[in-house]
Residue frames relative to the residue before (quaternion, step in Angstrom):
aa qw qx qy qz dx dy dz
M 1.0000 0.0000 0.0000 0.0000 0.00 0.00 0.00
N 0.6267 0.5409 -0.3402 0.4460 3.59 1.05 -0.73
D 0.6095 0.5489 -0.3544 0.4490 3.59 1.08 -0.67
I 0.6455 0.5080 -0.3154 0.4751 3.58 1.01 -0.81
H 0.6477 0.5113 -0.3183 0.4666 3.60 0.94 -0.87
Q 0.6621 0.4967 -0.3103 0.4676 3.61 0.94 -0.83
S 0.6436 0.5230 -0.3211 0.4573 3.57 0.99 -0.81
F 0.6571 0.4922 -0.3049 0.4826 3.59 0.93 -0.87
A 0.6560 0.5162 -0.3142 0.4522 3.60 0.94 -0.87
Q 0.6470 0.5130 -0.3233 0.4623 3.60 0.99 -0.76
Q 0.6927 0.4544 -0.2690 0.4913 3.58 1.11 -0.64
G 0.5547 -0.6360 0.3796 0.3792 3.58 1.26 -0.05
L 0.5221 0.6161 -0.4259 0.4080 3.59 1.23 0.24
V 0.2468 0.7540 -0.5510 0.2588 3.54 0.06 1.38
R 0.3981 -0.6858 0.5478 0.2666 3.57 -1.03 0.76
P 0.3175 -0.7996 0.4770 0.1796 3.62 -0.39 1.20
R 0.5962 -0.5606 0.4386 0.3713 3.55 -1.31 0.30
Q 0.7384 0.3517 -0.2012 0.5391 3.57 1.01 -0.85
D 0.8045 0.3309 -0.2474 0.4268 3.52 -1.40 0.29
R 0.4117 0.6922 -0.4960 0.3247 3.61 1.12 0.44
V 0.1675 -0.7407 0.6371 0.1317 3.53 -1.15 0.67
L 0.7906 0.0934 -0.0475 0.6033 3.57 0.80 -0.96
G 0.8337 -0.0604 0.0735 0.5439 3.58 0.29 -1.20
G 0.5301 -0.6513 0.3998 0.3673 3.56 1.22 -0.24
V 0.3941 0.7408 -0.4675 0.2780 3.59 1.28 0.10
C 0.7023 0.4498 -0.2791 0.4760 3.61 0.78 -0.95
A 0.6196 0.5276 -0.3455 0.4674 3.59 1.05 -0.67
G 0.6589 0.5036 -0.2994 0.4719 3.58 1.01 -0.79
L 0.6494 0.4985 -0.3128 0.4816 3.56 1.01 -0.79
G 0.6395 0.5318 -0.3204 0.4535 3.57 1.01 -0.80
R 0.6646 0.4906 -0.3030 0.4753 3.57 0.94 -0.86
R 0.6451 0.5386 -0.3240 0.4344 3.57 0.97 -0.82
F 0.7739 0.3383 -0.1715 0.5071 3.56 0.96 -0.87
G 0.5397 -0.6848 0.3692 0.3217 3.58 1.27 0.27
I 0.5703 0.5413 -0.4137 0.4588 3.57 1.07 0.71
S 0.6146 -0.5545 0.3950 0.3984 3.56 -1.20 0.37
P 0.6234 -0.5579 0.3869 0.3879 3.59 -1.14 0.53
W 0.6568 0.5115 -0.3257 0.4483 3.61 1.00 -0.74
T 0.6178 0.5182 -0.3463 0.4795 3.58 1.08 -0.61
A 0.6391 0.5173 -0.3223 0.4691 3.58 1.01 -0.80
R 0.6458 0.5112 -0.3201 0.4681 3.59 0.99 -0.78
L 0.6486 0.5159 -0.3138 0.4634 3.56 0.98 -0.85
L 0.6574 0.4932 -0.3076 0.4795 3.60 0.94 -0.84
F 0.6149 0.5431 -0.3364 0.4623 3.57 1.06 -0.75
L 0.6822 0.4752 -0.2838 0.4777 3.60 0.94 -0.88
L 0.6409 0.5136 -0.3300 0.4654 3.58 1.00 -0.75
T 0.6377 0.5096 -0.3218 0.4796 3.57 1.04 -0.73
L 0.6117 0.5499 -0.3395 0.4564 3.57 1.09 -0.70
M 0.6614 0.4968 -0.3077 0.4702 3.58 1.04 -0.73
V 0.6701 0.4929 -0.3000 0.4669 3.58 1.05 -0.71
I 0.7845 0.1382 -0.0497 0.6025 3.58 0.93 -0.94
P 0.2030 -0.8283 0.5077 0.1225 3.63 0.18 1.21
G 0.8133 0.2964 -0.2265 0.4466 3.53 -1.06 0.87
S 0.5847 0.6165 -0.3886 0.3564 3.58 1.07 -0.52
Q 0.7147 0.4469 -0.2669 0.4672 3.59 0.90 -0.88
I 0.5453 0.5980 -0.4099 0.4207 3.56 1.17 -0.41
L 0.6917 0.4114 -0.2648 0.5312 3.59 1.13 -0.60
A 0.6612 0.5417 -0.3162 0.4115 3.59 0.94 -0.85
Y 0.6523 0.5441 -0.3357 0.4071 3.61 0.87 -0.87
P 0.7044 0.4333 -0.3036 0.4732 3.67 0.72 -0.86
I 0.6217 0.5311 -0.3535 0.4543 3.60 1.04 -0.66
L 0.6716 0.4738 -0.2990 0.4849 3.59 0.93 -0.86
W 0.5968 0.5644 -0.3597 0.4425 3.59 1.07 -0.69
I 0.6821 0.4697 -0.2787 0.4863 3.57 1.01 -0.81
L 0.7403 0.4523 -0.2380 0.4367 3.58 0.87 -0.97
M 0.6738 0.4753 -0.3054 0.4762 3.62 1.03 -0.70
P 0.3598 -0.7406 0.5148 0.2390 3.60 -0.69 1.00
S 0.4770 -0.6413 0.5195 0.3023 3.52 -1.19 0.60
Q 0.5656 -0.5961 0.4426 0.3589 3.55 -1.09 0.65
D 0.6031 0.5676 -0.3497 0.4380 3.59 1.15 -0.56
A 0.7072 0.4855 -0.2594 0.4437 3.58 1.05 -0.77
L 0.5607 0.6093 -0.3964 0.3966 3.59 1.21 -0.29
P 0.4681 -0.6583 0.4965 0.3178 3.56 -1.01 0.73
V 0.4069 -0.6976 0.5349 0.2481 3.54 -0.99 0.86
P 0.4050 -0.7161 0.4992 0.2720 3.61 -0.68 0.99
V 0.3535 -0.7349 0.5464 0.1907 3.52 -0.92 0.97
Q 0.2910 -0.7510 0.5678 0.1703 3.54 -0.79 1.04
Q 0.3271 -0.7437 0.5504 0.1922 3.51 -0.84 0.98
T 0.3014 -0.7434 0.5698 0.1784 3.52 -0.92 0.92
P 0.5102 -0.6391 0.4602 0.3455 3.57 -1.01 0.67
P 0.5564 -0.6068 0.4292 0.3715 3.58 -1.05 0.59
F 0.5516 -0.6063 0.4593 0.3424 3.54 -1.16 0.64
P 0.4583 -0.6772 0.4863 0.3082 3.58 -0.93 0.77
T 0.2992 -0.7383 0.5758 0.1841 3.55 -1.03 0.78
A 0.2836 -0.7837 0.5322 0.1491 3.53 -0.93 0.86
C-alpha cells in the first residue's frame, strides 16, 4: 500500500489539507490537473450523470489510494555547515 501512496504522491495526486469537502479527492484531482477544486467537483458530478454508478465506486477507491498531505513525510532541508575561521 505504501508503494501505491508513493506512486500517487510522485504524480502529484495528493489529498490536500485545504479545500476539502468530504475526503479531498476532487480537490487533489483539481490541483493535479491545474483546475479549481469546485470545477473538479462539477466535472465529477457531470461524469456521474453520464455514467451512473461509476463515481460511487471511484471516489472511495481514490480516497483510499490517494495519500493525505498530512501523511506525507516532510522533506528535511539540509543546512550548510558553518564556516570555520
